[in-house]
DOLO-65243 format. One line per 3 residues: number of its first residue (from 1); for each residue x, z, y of N, C-alpha, C, O, CB. Coordinates in steps of 0.1 Angstrom, whole numbers. Glycine has a CB too. Layout:
# DOLO-65243
NUM> X,Z,Y,X,Z,Y,X,Z,Y,X,Z,Y,X,Z,Y; ...
***
This chain:
# DOLO-65243
1> 657,1207,651,667,1208,658,683,1214,654,684,1225,650,662,1216,668; 695,1205,654,705,1210,650,706,1220,655,698,1224,663,715,1204,651; 721,1228,648,725,1239,650,735,1240,667,737,1251,674,733,1240,636
4> 738,1229,670,746,1225,683,735,1225,693,739,1230,704,755,1210,683; 724,1222,693,715,1221,702,707,1237,704,705,1243,715,705,1208,696; 704,1241,694,700,1255,691,712,1268,697,709,1280,701,698,1255,673
7> 725,1261,697,732,1272,702,731,1272,716,731,1283,722,745,1273,698; 731,1259,722,731,1259,734,721,1262,743,723,1264,755,734,1250,737; 706,1263,736,694,1267,739,697,1281,739,693,1287,749,683,1262,730
10> 703,1290,730,701,1302,730,714,1308,739,713,1320,744,700,1306,715; 726,1301,742,736,1306,750,740,1297,759,751,1298,763,747,1309,742; 730,1288,764,736,1276,773,741,1281,786,752,1277,791,724,1266,776
13> 731,1294,794,737,1300,805,749,1302,807,757,1298,815,733,1310,807; 751,1313,794,765,1320,794,777,1308,793,788,1309,797,766,1332,780; 773,1299,787,781,1290,784,788,1277,793,798,1270,792,775,1287,775
16> 776,1280,803,775,1271,815,785,1276,827,792,1269,834,759,1271,820; 784,1289,826,789,1299,837,803,1299,831,812,1294,838,781,1316,838; 806,1303,818,821,1307,812,828,1293,814,840,1294,816,820,1314,793
19> 825,1281,813,831,1271,809,833,1264,824,841,1254,825,824,1263,798; 827,1267,834,830,1264,849,841,1274,856,850,1271,864,815,1266,857; 836,1285,852,846,1297,857,862,1294,852,872,1293,859,841,1313,849
22> 861,1292,840,874,1289,834,881,1279,838,894,1279,840,874,1287,823; 873,1266,840,881,1253,848,881,1258,861,889,1251,868,872,1238,849; 878,1265,866,880,1265,882,893,1275,884,901,1273,894,865,1271,891
25> 895,1285,875,907,1292,876,919,1287,871,930,1294,871,905,1305,871; 920,1275,866,929,1265,865,933,1263,848,943,1257,845,942,1269,876; 922,1269,837,926,1267,822,919,1251,822,908,1247,827,918,1283,808
28> 927,1245,816,921,1228,814,909,1228,805,911,1223,793,933,1216,806; 899,1233,808,887,1232,798,876,1224,805,870,1231,813,882,1246,792; 871,1212,803,865,1203,810,852,1210,812,846,1212,801,865,1190,804
31> 846,1215,821,830,1219,822,822,1209,822,811,1212,817,827,1226,834; 825,1193,829,815,1183,831,806,1181,818,794,1180,820,821,1170,834; 811,1181,806,803,1177,794,795,1190,793,783,1189,788,812,1173,781
34> 798,1203,797,788,1214,795,778,1210,804,767,1207,801,793,1229,798; 784,1209,817,768,1204,823,760,1191,822,749,1191,828,770,1204,836; 764,1182,815,757,1172,813,748,1176,801,736,1175,801,766,1161,811
37> 756,1181,791,743,1184,781,734,1198,785,724,1200,779,750,1186,763; 736,1205,792,728,1217,800,717,1208,807,705,1212,807,738,1226,813; 722,1197,813,712,1192,820,700,1184,815,689,1182,820,718,1184,828
40> 707,1179,801,698,1171,793,687,1179,786,676,1175,785,705,1165,782; 690,1192,783,682,1205,775,672,1209,788,661,1214,785,695,1221,769; 676,1207,800,664,1211,810,657,1202,812,648,1204,820,668,1216,824
43> 657,1188,807,645,1179,807,634,1184,797,622,1184,799,649,1164,803; 639,1189,787,626,1189,780,622,1206,781,615,1212,773,628,1182,761; 628,1213,791,622,1226,792,627,1236,787,624,1248,789,611,1227,789
46> 636,1231,777,646,1243,772,656,1252,778,660,1263,773,654,1237,765; 661,1248,789,670,1254,801,663,1252,812,656,1241,813,683,1248,804; 662,1260,822,658,1258,838,670,1250,845,682,1255,846,656,1274,848
49> 668,1240,848,677,1235,857,680,1240,872,689,1236,878,672,1224,857; 673,1247,874,677,1255,890,686,1269,885,695,1273,892,659,1262,900; 684,1274,874,694,1286,870,705,1280,865,714,1288,862,688,1297,859
52> 707,1266,862,721,1263,857,729,1258,868,741,1258,869,721,1253,846; 718,1252,878,726,1249,891,733,1263,899,744,1264,904,715,1239,903; 724,1272,898,727,1287,906,740,1292,899,750,1295,905,714,1299,905
55> 739,1294,886,751,1300,877,764,1293,878,775,1298,879,747,1298,862; 760,1279,877,772,1272,877,783,1270,890,795,1272,889,766,1259,873; 774,1267,901,777,1271,915,782,1285,919,791,1286,928,764,1269,923
58> 778,1295,912,782,1311,914,798,1311,907,808,1316,912,770,1323,905; 796,1303,896,813,1304,886,822,1295,895,833,1298,897,813,1294,867; 817,1287,900,826,1278,908,834,1282,920,846,1279,924,819,1270,912
61> 823,1290,926,829,1296,940,835,1307,936,843,1311,944,819,1300,953; 833,1315,925,840,1328,922,855,1324,919,865,1330,924,833,1336,907; 855,1314,911,870,1311,906,877,1306,920,889,1309,922,870,1297,894
64> 869,1298,928,879,1292,939,881,1303,952,889,1302,962,872,1277,946; 873,1312,948,876,1324,958,888,1333,955,893,1340,963,863,1335,959; 892,1332,941,905,1338,936,915,1329,941,925,1335,945,907,1340,919
67> 914,1317,942,924,1308,944,928,1305,960,939,1303,964,920,1296,939; 917,1307,966,916,1310,983,924,1322,983,936,1320,987,899,1314,989; 920,1332,981,927,1346,983,942,1346,980,949,1352,988,921,1357,975
70> 948,1339,969,958,1340,965,969,1329,971,981,1329,971,957,1340,953; 959,1317,979,967,1310,989,971,1321,999,982,1324,1000,960,1297,995; 961,1326,1006,958,1334,1018,971,1342,1019,978,1341,1029,945,1344,1018
73> 975,1352,1007,983,1364,1006,995,1357,1004,1004,1361,1012,981,1375,994; 996,1345,995,1011,1341,988,1016,1329,991,1028,1327,988,1010,1340,973; 1007,1320,997,1011,1309,1005,1014,1296,996,1007,1292,987,1022,1314,1014
76> 1026,1291,1001,1027,1279,992,1032,1279,981,1031,1270,973,1033,1270,997; 1040,1293,978,1043,1294,966,1035,1295,952,1038,1295,940,1049,1302,968; 1021,1296,959,1009,1299,947,1006,1282,946,1002,1277,936,991,1311,953
79> 1008,1277,956,1001,1262,956,1011,1256,945,1008,1251,935,1001,1251,973; 1026,1257,950,1034,1252,943,1034,1258,926,1041,1252,918,1046,1254,950; 1029,1266,923,1029,1271,911,1018,1265,903,1018,1263,891,1028,1285,911
82> 1008,1261,911,993,1256,904,1000,1240,903,995,1234,893,975,1259,917; 1008,1232,910,1012,1219,909,1025,1219,898,1030,1208,895,1014,1214,924; 1029,1230,894,1039,1228,884,1034,1229,872,1039,1224,862,1050,1236,885
85> 1020,1236,872,1015,1236,857,1005,1220,857,1001,1216,846,1004,1252,855; 1003,1214,870,995,1202,866,999,1192,860,1011,1187,861,990,1198,874; 987,1187,853,992,1173,846,994,1161,854,996,1150,847,981,1170,837
88> 995,1160,869,992,1152,877,1006,1156,886,1003,1159,897,975,1155,883; 1017,1158,885,1029,1162,894,1032,1155,907,1036,1158,917,1040,1161,886; 1028,1145,903,1030,1133,916,1020,1136,930,1023,1137,942,1024,1115,910
91> 1010,1137,926,1001,1139,936,996,1153,940,988,1152,949,991,1133,933; 997,1163,935,993,1177,935,995,1181,950,985,1183,956,1001,1186,924; 1008,1182,956,1009,1191,966,1008,1180,976,1000,1182,985,1021,1201,965
94> 1016,1168,978,1014,1160,988,999,1152,988,997,1145,998,1025,1152,989; 989,1152,976,980,1147,977,969,1156,983,962,1151,991,978,1142,965; 968,1169,980,962,1179,983,965,1180,1000,955,1180,1007,967,1189,974
97> 977,1181,1007,980,1179,1017,975,1168,1026,972,1170,1038,989,1180,1014; 976,1155,1019,973,1143,1028,956,1143,1030,950,1138,1040,979,1127,1021; 950,1150,1018,934,1149,1020,929,1161,1032,920,1160,1041,925,1152,1003
100> 939,1171,1030,933,1182,1043,938,1174,1055,929,1174,1062,941,1200,1044; 946,1169,1059,952,1164,1069,945,1153,1075,943,1153,1087,964,1160,1067; 940,1145,1067,927,1136,1071,911,1140,1073,904,1134,1081,927,1128,1060
103> 908,1148,1067,896,1155,1067,896,1168,1069,885,1173,1071,890,1154,1056; 906,1176,1070,902,1191,1072,894,1198,1060,894,1194,1048,893,1191,1084; 889,1209,1064,881,1216,1057,870,1211,1048,866,1217,1038,877,1223,1064
106> 866,1196,1054,854,1187,1047,860,1183,1032,851,1179,1024,850,1171,1058; 872,1183,1029,878,1177,1019,874,1186,1008,873,1181,997,893,1174,1022; 871,1200,1008,862,1207,999,850,1202,993,847,1204,981,858,1217,1004
109> 841,1193,1003,831,1189,998,831,1179,989,820,1175,985,825,1187,1006; 843,1172,985,846,1163,974,858,1166,966,862,1157,958,847,1149,978; 863,1178,967,877,1183,958,871,1183,943,879,1179,935,885,1200,962
112> 858,1188,939,857,1188,924,854,1176,917,849,1176,906,847,1197,921; 858,1161,925,856,1150,919,868,1144,918,870,1133,913,846,1142,925; 879,1154,923,893,1145,924,900,1150,918,902,1162,923,900,1143,936
115> 909,1147,905,917,1155,897,929,1160,907,933,1152,916,922,1146,885; 935,1171,905,943,1177,912,939,1186,925,940,1198,926,951,1166,915; 932,1177,933,926,1185,944,918,1195,941,915,1203,950,920,1177,951
118> 911,1195,926,900,1206,927,905,1221,926,899,1230,931,889,1204,916; 918,1223,917,923,1235,918,931,1236,931,930,1247,936,931,1238,907; 938,1226,938,946,1230,946,942,1231,961,949,1236,970,954,1222,945
121> 928,1225,961,922,1225,977,921,1242,979,925,1247,989,903,1214,979; 915,1247,972,910,1263,975,923,1272,978,921,1282,985,902,1271,961; 934,1270,974,945,1276,981,952,1271,993,957,1278,1002,953,1276,973
124> 952,1259,991,954,1253,1004,946,1255,1014,951,1256,1026,955,1239,1003; 935,1257,1013,924,1265,1026,930,1275,1029,931,1278,1041,909,1270,1022; 935,1284,1019,936,1298,1019,954,1298,1032,956,1305,1042,938,1305,998
127> 961,1289,1025,971,1287,1032,971,1285,1046,978,1292,1054,977,1278,1028; 963,1275,1050,960,1269,1064,952,1282,1072,951,1281,1084,949,1253,1062; 948,1290,1068,943,1299,1073,926,1302,1079,922,1309,1088,952,1299,1081
130> 921,1293,1071,905,1288,1070,898,1300,1069,900,1306,1059,900,1280,1056; 889,1307,1078,882,1320,1078,872,1317,1064,866,1307,1061,873,1324,1094; 874,1330,1058,867,1331,1046,850,1324,1045,845,1319,1035,867,1347,1044
133> 844,1327,1058,826,1326,1058,830,1308,1057,825,1301,1049,812,1334,1077; 838,1304,1065,836,1286,1064,841,1283,1052,838,1272,1048,845,1277,1075; 849,1290,1045,856,1286,1031,843,1287,1020,841,1278,1011,870,1298,1026
136> 836,1295,1022,826,1297,1012,816,1291,1014,810,1287,1004,822,1309,1012; 811,1285,1030,799,1273,1031,806,1260,1029,799,1251,1029,792,1273,1046; 817,1258,1028,822,1243,1024,824,1243,1010,820,1233,1004,836,1238,1030
139> 830,1253,1004,832,1252,990,817,1256,982,816,1252,971,845,1262,986; 809,1262,987,796,1264,984,786,1250,984,778,1246,976,792,1276,993; 790,1243,995,782,1230,994,788,1220,987,782,1210,982,780,1224,1007
142> 803,1222,985,811,1210,977,806,1211,961,804,1201,954,828,1212,978; 805,1225,956,806,1231,942,790,1225,938,789,1219,927,809,1252,942; 778,1227,945,765,1224,945,764,1208,943,756,1205,934,760,1229,958
145> 769,1199,950,771,1185,949,773,1182,936,765,1177,929,781,1181,958; 786,1186,933,795,1185,920,787,1189,908,789,1183,897,807,1194,921; 779,1200,910,770,1202,899,760,1196,897,757,1193,885,767,1212,897
148> 751,1194,907,737,1186,904,740,1175,903,731,1167,899,726,1185,913; 753,1169,905,758,1155,904,755,1151,885,748,1142,879,778,1154,910; 763,1163,882,766,1161,867,754,1166,859,751,1159,850,779,1170,862
151> 745,1180,863,736,1183,856,727,1175,857,718,1174,849,732,1193,857; 727,1166,871,713,1159,875,715,1146,863,705,1143,855,712,1151,896; 728,1140,863,730,1131,854,725,1132,835,720,1124,828,744,1129,856
154> 728,1146,834,723,1149,821,710,1148,820,705,1142,810,727,1160,817; 699,1156,831,687,1156,827,682,1139,827,674,1135,818,680,1167,838; 687,1132,835,681,1119,840,685,1109,825,679,1100,821,690,1112,858
157> 696,1114,819,698,1106,805,697,1115,790,704,1115,780,714,1101,805; 687,1121,795,683,1135,785,686,1130,770,694,1136,761,665,1140,786; 679,1119,768,673,1111,756,688,1105,751,691,1110,740,661,1097,762
160> 694,1099,755,707,1093,754,718,1105,748,723,1107,738,711,1086,770; 717,1111,757,727,1127,753,723,1132,741,731,1133,732,725,1141,763; 707,1138,739,706,1141,727,709,1133,714,714,1137,703,695,1144,727
163> 705,1124,717,710,1114,707,722,1111,701,724,1108,689,710,1104,711; 731,1114,711,745,1114,707,747,1128,700,754,1128,690,756,1111,719; 744,1137,703,744,1154,699,738,1151,685,744,1155,675,733,1167,710
166> 729,1146,683,723,1144,671,732,1136,660,731,1139,648,710,1138,673; 740,1127,665,746,1117,655,759,1127,654,764,1128,642,748,1099,662; 766,1134,665,775,1144,662,774,1155,653,784,1161,649,777,1150,672
169> 763,1157,650,756,1169,641,756,1163,628,761,1170,619,739,1174,645; 753,1152,625,752,1145,613,766,1142,608,767,1139,596,743,1132,616; 777,1142,615,791,1139,611,795,1151,607,806,1151,601,799,1132,622
172> 790,1164,609,793,1176,608,808,1180,612,812,1176,623,790,1180,595; 816,1186,605,828,1189,607,838,1177,613,847,1179,621,832,1195,594; 836,1164,609,842,1151,615,842,1152,628,852,1149,634,834,1138,612
175> 831,1157,637,829,1157,652,838,1163,657,846,1158,665,818,1163,657; 838,1176,652,848,1188,658,861,1178,656,866,1174,666,849,1205,649; 866,1176,646,880,1169,643,881,1156,653,891,1152,658,883,1165,626
178> 869,1150,656,871,1139,667,872,1144,680,881,1140,687,860,1128,667; 864,1153,684,864,1161,698,879,1166,699,886,1161,708,852,1175,699; 885,1174,691,898,1178,692,905,1168,693,911,1167,704,902,1187,684
181> 906,1159,685,913,1146,683,916,1141,696,927,1141,702,904,1136,676; 903,1137,701,902,1130,716,909,1138,729,915,1133,738,886,1128,721; 907,1153,726,913,1161,737,929,1162,737,937,1163,746,906,1174,736
184> 932,1163,721,947,1166,720,953,1150,724,963,1150,731,951,1172,702; 950,1138,721,954,1128,725,954,1125,741,963,1118,746,948,1121,717; 944,1128,748,944,1129,762,954,1135,767,962,1129,775,934,1135,766
187> 957,1148,763,969,1159,768,981,1155,766,991,1159,773,969,1172,762; 983,1147,755,994,1139,751,999,1128,759,1010,1125,762,991,1135,740; 988,1123,760,989,1108,770,995,1114,786,1003,1109,793,970,1098,772
190> 989,1125,790,990,1129,803,1006,1137,806,1013,1137,816,977,1139,804; 1007,1142,795,1021,1148,794,1031,1139,791,1042,1142,793,1023,1157,784; 1029,1128,786,1038,1116,786,1039,1111,796,1050,1106,798,1036,1108,779
193> 1029,1109,806,1031,1102,820,1038,1112,825,1048,1108,830,1018,1097,828; 1034,1126,827,1044,1133,834,1060,1135,832,1068,1139,840,1039,1142,833; 1059,1132,818,1078,1131,816,1082,1122,819,1093,1122,824,1085,1132,803
196> 1075,1106,817,1081,1095,824,1084,1096,839,1095,1092,844,1073,1085,823; 1074,1100,848,1072,1099,861,1086,1111,864,1094,1106,872,1054,1103,865; 1090,1121,861,1099,1130,861,1111,1123,861,1119,1122,870,1098,1138,851
199> 1112,1117,845,1125,1107,843,1128,1096,856,1139,1096,861,1123,1097,829; 1120,1090,860,1116,1078,867,1126,1086,881,1135,1079,885,1096,1073,869; 1123,1097,885,1128,1103,896,1140,1112,893,1144,1119,902,1117,1110,901
202> 1147,1113,882,1157,1120,881,1170,1117,886,1175,1109,878,1157,1123,871; 1177,1121,894,1189,1117,902,1194,1132,904,1188,1143,902,1186,1107,916; 1207,1129,910,1216,1140,914,1212,1145,926,1210,1137,935,1229,1136,915
205> 1209,1161,927,1205,1166,938,1214,1174,944,1222,1179,936,1194,1173,937; 1215,1178,957,1224,1186,963,1216,1199,963,1204,1200,966,1229,1181,977; 1227,1211,960,1221,1226,960,1219,1228,975,1224,1221,984,1231,1239,953
208> 1211,1240,976,1210,1246,989,1224,1252,995,1226,1252,1007,1201,1256,987; 1232,1258,983,1245,1264,988,1254,1253,990,1262,1256,999,1253,1274,979; 1256,1241,986,1263,1230,987,1258,1227,1002,1266,1229,1011,1261,1219,976
211> 1245,1221,1005,1243,1218,1017,1246,1227,1027,1248,1223,1039,1231,1215,1017; 1245,1240,1025,1247,1249,1034,1264,1250,1038,1267,1253,1049,1241,1264,1029; 1271,1247,1032,1288,1249,1033,1287,1237,1039,1289,1237,1051,1299,1250,1017
214> 1284,1225,1034,1285,1211,1044,1281,1217,1058,1291,1218,1064,1274,1197,1039; 1271,1221,1064,1267,1223,1075,1272,1233,1084,1270,1233,1096,1256,1223,1072; 1279,1244,1077,1288,1254,1082,1299,1251,1087,1304,1257,1096,1290,1262,1075
217> 1306,1240,1078,1318,1235,1080,1319,1223,1091,1329,1219,1096,1323,1231,1067; 1308,1220,1092,1307,1212,1105,1305,1198,1101,1306,1189,1110,1318,1213,1115; 1302,1194,1088,1301,1178,1082,1291,1175,1089,1283,1183,1094,1297,1176,1067
220> 1289,1159,1092,1282,1153,1096,1271,1148,1088,1271,1137,1084,1289,1147,1101; 1259,1158,1086,1250,1154,1073,1238,1151,1083,1235,1156,1093,1247,1167,1060; 1232,1141,1076,1217,1139,1085,1207,1146,1073,1207,1141,1061,1212,1119,1089
223> 1200,1155,1077,1191,1160,1069,1175,1158,1075,1172,1162,1086,1196,1175,1068; 1166,1152,1065,1154,1145,1069,1143,1154,1063,1142,1155,1051,1154,1131,1063; 1134,1161,1071,1123,1167,1066,1110,1158,1063,1105,1151,1072,1119,1177,1077
226> 1105,1156,1050,1095,1148,1050,1080,1152,1049,1071,1145,1045,1098,1142,1040; 1079,1164,1053,1066,1171,1053,1057,1166,1062,1062,1160,1071,1066,1185,1057; 1042,1167,1064,1033,1160,1071,1030,1174,1081,1034,1185,1079,1020,1153,1061
229> 1022,1168,1090,1020,1177,1100,1013,1189,1096,1017,1200,1101,1014,1171,1110; 1003,1189,1089,997,1198,1080,1008,1207,1076,1008,1218,1082,989,1192,1069; 1017,1206,1068,1025,1212,1063,1033,1223,1072,1036,1235,1071,1032,1204,1058
232> 1036,1214,1082,1047,1220,1093,1035,1228,1100,1040,1236,1108,1057,1207,1104; 1023,1229,1101,1018,1239,1107,1014,1249,1102,1011,1259,1109,1010,1236,1114; 1013,1250,1090,1012,1261,1080,1026,1267,1081,1027,1278,1084,1006,1256,1065
235> 1035,1260,1078,1050,1266,1078,1058,1262,1090,1063,1251,1089,1058,1261,1064; 1059,1268,1101,1064,1258,1112,1079,1264,1113,1084,1270,1122,1054,1259,1129; 1085,1261,1103,1101,1262,1105,1108,1250,1095,1103,1246,1085,1107,1280,1098
238> 1119,1244,1100,1128,1237,1092,1143,1238,1093,1149,1244,1101,1125,1226,1094; 1149,1230,1082,1164,1232,1082,1171,1229,1095,1166,1220,1102,1171,1223,1071; 1181,1236,1100,1189,1231,1113,1192,1219,1114,1198,1212,1105,1202,1237,1114
241> 1186,1214,1126,1187,1199,1130,1182,1190,1121,1188,1180,1120,1201,1195,1132; 1173,1191,1114,1165,1183,1104,1156,1172,1116,1154,1174,1128,1154,1195,1093; 1153,1161,1110,1145,1153,1115,1134,1150,1110,1136,1154,1099,1149,1144,1116
244> 1122,1146,1111,1110,1144,1105,1104,1130,1103,1101,1123,1113,1101,1152,1111; 1104,1127,1091,1102,1113,1088,1091,1115,1079,1093,1124,1071,1113,1106,1082; 1078,1109,1077,1069,1108,1068,1075,1101,1055,1084,1093,1058,1057,1103,1073
247> 1071,1102,1042,1074,1094,1035,1068,1078,1039,1077,1069,1041,1070,1101,1023; 1056,1074,1039,1050,1066,1046,1058,1057,1055,1059,1045,1054,1041,1073,1051; 1064,1063,1064,1072,1059,1076,1087,1055,1071,1094,1050,1079,1072,1070,1087
250> 1089,1057,1060,1103,1051,1056,1106,1037,1058,1116,1034,1062,1105,1052,1042; 1095,1029,1055,1097,1015,1054,1099,1011,1070,1106,1002,1072,1086,1007,1045; 1092,1016,1079,1093,1014,1095,1106,1021,1103,1111,1017,1113,1079,1021,1103
253> 1108,1031,1095,1117,1042,1104,1130,1044,1099,1138,1053,1104,1110,1056,1105; 1136,1033,1085,1149,1040,1081,1158,1037,1088,1168,1043,1086,1153,1036,1068; 1158,1028,1100,1170,1025,1109,1174,1036,1113,1185,1037,1117,1168,1016,1119
256> 1165,1047,1114,1168,1058,1123,1176,1069,1116,1179,1079,1122,1154,1063,1129; 1180,1065,1101,1185,1074,1094,1202,1068,1095,1203,1055,1094,1178,1076,1080; 1211,1075,1096,1224,1070,1099,1231,1066,1084,1230,1075,1076,1234,1082,1109
259> 1236,1057,1082,1242,1052,1070,1259,1053,1068,1266,1047,1061,1236,1038,1069; 1261,1062,1078,1278,1063,1075,1280,1079,1072,1290,1086,1073,1289,1057,1092; 1269,1084,1066,1272,1100,1063,1262,1103,1055,1253,1095,1055,1273,1110,1075
262> 1260,1114,1046,1252,1121,1038,1241,1120,1043,1240,1122,1055,1256,1134,1035; 1230,1118,1035,1218,1120,1038,1210,1130,1028,1211,1128,1016,1212,1109,1038; 1203,1140,1034,1195,1149,1025,1180,1150,1029,1175,1151,1040,1201,1164,1026
265> 1175,1148,1016,1162,1147,1020,1153,1164,1014,1156,1171,1004,1155,1130,1011; 1144,1165,1021,1135,1180,1017,1121,1175,1015,1118,1164,1020,1136,1195,1030; 1112,1182,1010,1098,1184,1011,1093,1196,1005,1101,1205,1003,1091,1172,1004
268> 1081,1198,1002,1076,1210,998,1071,1209,981,1067,1219,975,1063,1215,1008; 1072,1196,976,1069,1195,960,1078,1203,956,1089,1207,961,1069,1181,952; 1071,1206,943,1077,1218,934,1087,1211,926,1096,1218,921,1067,1227,923
271> 1087,1199,924,1098,1190,916,1107,1179,926,1114,1170,922,1088,1181,904; 1105,1183,938,1111,1174,947,1107,1158,948,1116,1150,952,1124,1175,945; 1092,1154,943,1090,1144,941,1091,1135,952,1096,1124,949,1081,1145,935
274> 1084,1139,965,1086,1131,977,1097,1126,978,1100,1114,980,1083,1135,987; 1105,1137,978,1123,1132,983,1126,1125,976,1130,1114,981,1136,1142,981; 1124,1126,959,1135,1114,951,1129,1101,953,1135,1091,953,1135,1116,932
277> 1113,1100,957,1106,1088,958,1112,1079,970,1115,1067,969,1091,1089,960; 1114,1089,982,1121,1085,991,1134,1079,992,1138,1069,999,1122,1093,996; 1142,1089,983,1155,1085,982,1157,1070,973,1167,1063,974,1164,1097,975
280> 1148,1068,967,1150,1056,961,1146,1041,968,1151,1030,966,1142,1059,949; 1136,1047,977,1135,1037,987,1146,1034,996,1149,1022,998,1125,1039,995; 1152,1043,1002,1165,1046,1009,1176,1037,1006,1183,1028,1012,1169,1060,1006
283> 1176,1041,994,1190,1032,986,1185,1018,985,1194,1010,986,1193,1036,967; 1172,1013,985,1170,1000,985,1172,993,997,1174,981,998,1159,998,980; 1172,1003,1008,1176,997,1021,1187,999,1026,1189,999,1038,1170,999,1029
286> 1196,1002,1015,1210,1001,1015,1217,1014,1023,1228,1014,1029,1215,987,1023; 1207,1027,1020,1214,1038,1024,1216,1045,1011,1207,1052,1006,1206,1046,1035; 1227,1044,1005,1235,1050,994,1240,1062,995,1243,1066,983,1245,1042,990
289> 1243,1070,1003,1245,1086,1004,1234,1095,1004,1236,1105,1011,1253,1089,1016; 1222,1093,997,1214,1102,997,1208,1110,986,1207,1105,975,1206,1098,1003; 1205,1120,989,1200,1128,978,1191,1138,981,1192,1143,991,1209,1133,972
292> 1181,1142,973,1173,1153,978,1179,1165,978,1191,1166,974,1161,1155,970; 1171,1177,982,1177,1190,982,1170,1196,968,1158,1194,965,1175,1199,998; 1178,1204,961,1170,1209,949,1164,1218,953,1170,1225,961,1176,1213,937
295> 1151,1221,950,1143,1232,951,1131,1231,964,1121,1236,966,1152,1244,953; 1139,1220,971,1132,1216,985,1133,1226,996,1144,1231,997,1118,1213,983; 1123,1230,1004,1122,1238,1017,1123,1254,1010,1130,1262,1014,1107,1235,1026
298> 1114,1257,998,1112,1271,992,1124,1272,986,1127,1284,985,1100,1273,982; 1136,1263,980,1149,1266,974,1157,1268,983,1166,1276,980,1155,1257,966; 1155,1264,994,1164,1268,1007,1160,1282,1013,1169,1287,1020,1163,1258,1020
301> 1151,1287,1011,1145,1296,1020,1147,1306,1009,1154,1314,1013,1131,1294,1026; 1144,1308,998,1146,1320,984,1162,1322,986,1166,1333,983,1141,1312,964; 1171,1315,991,1185,1320,992,1190,1326,1002,1202,1329,1004,1194,1311,991
304> 1177,1328,1011,1179,1336,1026,1188,1326,1037,1194,1332,1046,1187,1353,1024; 1188,1312,1034,1194,1304,1044,1188,1303,1055,1176,1306,1056,1195,1292,1041; 1196,1299,1067,1190,1295,1082,1180,1289,1083,1180,1282,1073,1196,1288,1091
307> 1170,1287,1090,1161,1281,1093,1156,1282,1108,1157,1292,1115,1153,1285,1084; 1151,1271,1113,1147,1270,1128,1133,1268,1128,1126,1265,1119,1153,1258,1135; 1129,1272,1142,1113,1272,1144,1114,1257,1149,1124,1251,1154,1105,1285,1156
310> 1096,1250,1144,1096,1240,1148,1081,1236,1151,1072,1239,1143,1102,1233,1141; 1079,1228,1164,1065,1228,1167,1059,1213,1160,1063,1202,1164,1064,1230,1185; 1050,1215,1151,1042,1204,1146,1040,1196,1159,1039,1200,1170,1029,1209,1139
313> 1041,1183,1154,1038,1168,1161,1027,1162,1158,1026,1150,1153,1047,1159,1158; 1017,1170,1161,1002,1163,1157,997,1150,1161,994,1147,1173,990,1172,1162; 998,1143,1151,995,1127,1154,981,1126,1160,971,1131,1155,997,1116,1140
316> 980,1116,1174,968,1113,1177,963,1125,1188,951,1127,1191,959,1112,1164; 973,1134,1191,965,1143,1201,978,1142,1214,976,1148,1225,963,1163,1193
***
């Protein structure tokens, strides 16, 4: 038995608990390979499959409870913080909102399988006021499904996984270099994607102060709120006089946006991703005087600028 397998046999339960907990609190340490390895060891009776699932589920729910409580107490600022740190800046906030809008709390059942949603779903549940008991029940079920899937796959393919472990052991220090190199290459690729994405959306923004000055001076500015119904329900305010159009409705409703004045778009994405994408699309539709609002709704609010109450228009009701 090689040293790697011996280490996992001796410390497997702690490694499983720790890796899952660290991943759920947002540290980019993938726990799926650990679950696969632990599941493989359980096939030979060297670890208990039931105890693996119990400890991993406890760690996942514990980590998610931290984010749930932060989302409940700190609201959208906490969700935006997560997404600023995310390697998936395009989809984090908007994707989480979209999935919750379509599926509600049931999104927690699949959150662990969806990049970005994994960490963003718990604070979103807290932000939306989901009860603690309902959150625990759904998160517990979703975590268990995820853990049994990976640990079960490891148990099912135990021979192949142990064969790979033996091969890596024969490679010695080269296996460590290979693993670290692969991880570094993955992170570099994701960071490059992130930079390219942000670079594509780089355009002139209008500052909250500039927009407030225009509105106070009575200038005819069209302000467009791009948030979905779920986001509005969680935060039922808007900029004065704003009209609401979802980004996916731009194609069909762009004619509602005046072409003879400045147009300002805002959303809740920390890097104004939805606003910038919508602005690019509107420019292709011939609306050239369009800019995203720097900082979005939070940037406006943080400066103490005026907001007005709005009732969410829930579609399908």
